[in-house]
Backbone as numpy.savetxt, mean C-alpha at the origin, in Angstrom:
# Nx Ny Nz CAx CAy CAz Cx Cy Cz
10.81 -1.16 -3.45 9.51 -0.52 -3.50 9.36 0.36 -2.27
9.05 1.62 -2.48 8.93 2.55 -1.36 7.52 2.55 -0.78
7.45 2.94 0.45 6.15 3.07 1.12 5.28 4.07 0.38
5.86 5.16 -0.07 5.08 6.18 -0.78 4.48 5.63 -2.07
5.18 4.75 -2.74 4.63 4.13 -3.95 3.42 3.27 -3.62
3.52 2.52 -2.53 2.39 1.68 -2.10 1.21 2.55 -1.73
1.45 3.59 -0.95 0.37 4.46 -0.51 -0.30 5.15 -1.69
0.49 5.62 -2.65 -0.08 6.28 -3.83 -0.91 5.30 -4.66
-0.44 4.07 -4.76 -1.19 3.06 -5.52 -2.52 2.76 -4.84
-2.52 2.68 -3.51 -3.77 2.44 -2.78 -4.70 3.63 -2.97
-4.16 4.83 -2.88 -4.99 6.03 -3.07 -5.62 6.04 -4.47
-4.82 5.72 -5.47 -5.28 5.82 -6.85 -6.10 4.63 -7.33
-5.83 3.43 -6.79 -6.45 2.22 -7.32 -7.21 1.40 -6.29
-7.22 1.86 -5.05 -7.90 1.18 -3.95 -7.50 -0.30 -3.89
-8.46 -1.22 -3.88 -8.14 -2.64 -3.71 -7.45 -3.26 -4.92
-7.37 -2.55 -6.04 -6.65 -3.04 -7.22 -5.17 -2.63 -7.20
-4.74 -1.96 -6.14 -3.35 -1.48 -6.07 -2.34 -2.61 -6.23
-2.57 -3.72 -5.59 -1.64 -4.86 -5.71 -1.50 -5.28 -7.17
-2.63 -5.42 -7.86 -2.61 -5.85 -9.26 -1.84 -4.87 -10.14
-1.97 -3.60 -9.86 -1.25 -2.57 -10.62 0.25 -2.68 -10.36
0.63 -2.83 -9.10 2.05 -2.84 -8.75 2.77 -4.10 -9.21
2.09 -5.25 -9.21 2.79 -6.48 -9.62 3.06 -6.52 -11.12
2.54 -5.58 -11.85 2.88 -5.48 -13.27 4.29 -4.93 -13.45
4.79 -4.21 -12.41 6.12 -3.61 -12.49 7.13 -4.22 -11.52
6.65 -4.81 -10.44 7.53 -5.32 -9.39 7.15 -6.76 -9.05
8.08 -7.47 -8.43 7.79 -8.85 -8.05 6.73 -8.88 -6.96
6.00 -9.96 -6.90 4.97 -10.13 -5.88 5.57 -10.01 -4.48
6.75 -10.58 -4.28 7.41 -10.53 -2.98 7.71 -9.10 -2.57
8.19 -8.28 -3.52 8.50 -6.88 -3.21 7.24 -6.09 -2.90
6.17 -6.37 -3.63 4.92 -5.65 -3.40 4.34 -6.01 -2.03
4.31 -7.29 -1.72 3.79 -7.71 -0.41 4.65 -7.13 0.71
5.96 -7.09 0.52 6.84 -6.49 1.53 6.52 -5.01 1.71
6.24 -4.31 0.62 5.87 -2.90 0.69 4.56 -2.69 1.42
3.58 -3.53 1.12 2.29 -3.45 1.80 2.45 -3.76 3.29
3.25 -4.76 3.61 3.48 -5.15 5.00 4.15 -4.03 5.77
5.16 -3.42 5.18 5.86 -2.31 5.82 4.91 -1.14 6.06
4.08 -0.82 5.09 3.12 0.28 5.25 2.15 0.00 6.40
1.70 -1.24 6.49 0.77 -1.61 7.57 1.46 -1.55 8.93
2.67 -2.06 9.00 3.41 -2.06 10.28 3.68 -0.64 10.78
3.80 0.30 9.85 4.07 1.68 10.23 2.79 2.49 10.43
1.63 1.84 10.32 0.37 2.50 10.60 -0.19 3.34 9.48
0.37 3.20 8.27 -0.10 3.98 7.13 -1.31 3.35 6.45
-1.50 2.06 6.66 -2.64 1.35 6.07 -3.28 0.46 7.12
-4.48 0.04 6.80 -5.18 -0.94 7.60 -5.78 -1.95 6.64
-5.96 -3.17 7.12 -6.51 -4.20 6.24 -7.29 -5.20 7.07
-8.17 -5.92 6.41 -8.96 -6.93 7.10 -8.43 -8.32 6.83
-8.75 -8.85 5.68 -8.45 -10.24 5.35 -7.01 -10.45 4.89
-6.49 -9.55 4.09 -5.16 -9.72 3.52 -4.45 -8.37 3.43
-3.15 -8.39 3.66 -2.37 -7.16 3.70 -2.45 -6.39 2.38
-2.61 -7.08 1.26 -2.66 -6.39 -0.02 -4.05 -5.83 -0.34
-5.01 -6.04 0.53 -6.34 -5.44 0.39 -6.47 -4.34 1.43
-5.64 -3.33 1.29 -5.47 -2.31 2.31 -6.20 -1.02 1.96
-6.45 -0.27 3.01 -7.00 1.08 2.90 -6.05 2.01 3.64
-6.01 3.25 3.21 -5.17 4.23 3.88 -5.77 4.63 5.22
-4.92 4.82 6.19 -5.33 5.39 7.46 -5.17 6.90 7.35
-5.61 7.62 8.38 -5.39 9.07 8.40 -3.89 9.38 8.31
-3.09 8.58 8.99 -1.63 8.76 8.96 -1.09 8.58 7.54
-1.61 7.58 6.82 -1.19 7.36 5.44 -1.59 8.49 4.51
-2.82 8.99 4.67 -3.28 10.12 3.84 -2.45 11.36 4.13
-2.13 11.57 5.41 -1.31 12.72 5.79 0.08 12.63 5.16
0.67 11.44 5.17 2.01 11.28 4.57 1.97 11.61 3.07
0.92 11.19 2.38 0.84 11.48 0.95 0.63 12.96 0.67
-0.03 13.65 1.56 -0.30 15.07 1.31 0.84 15.99 1.72
1.84 15.43 2.39 2.97 16.28 2.82 4.06 16.37 1.78
């Protein structure tokens, strides 16, 4: 699962992004993708990594 896929899912589905992605990928792969995006500063989250929002850096990556 690529970071860009995670970012696009968050952009398109907001907090439902995890639910959308686990229909196609394993939960472990999705959580790993969300974790990687957060570690690289593309997302921010409060309670759980899969309840993420895009940062300015994440929005910029999607628009490039």
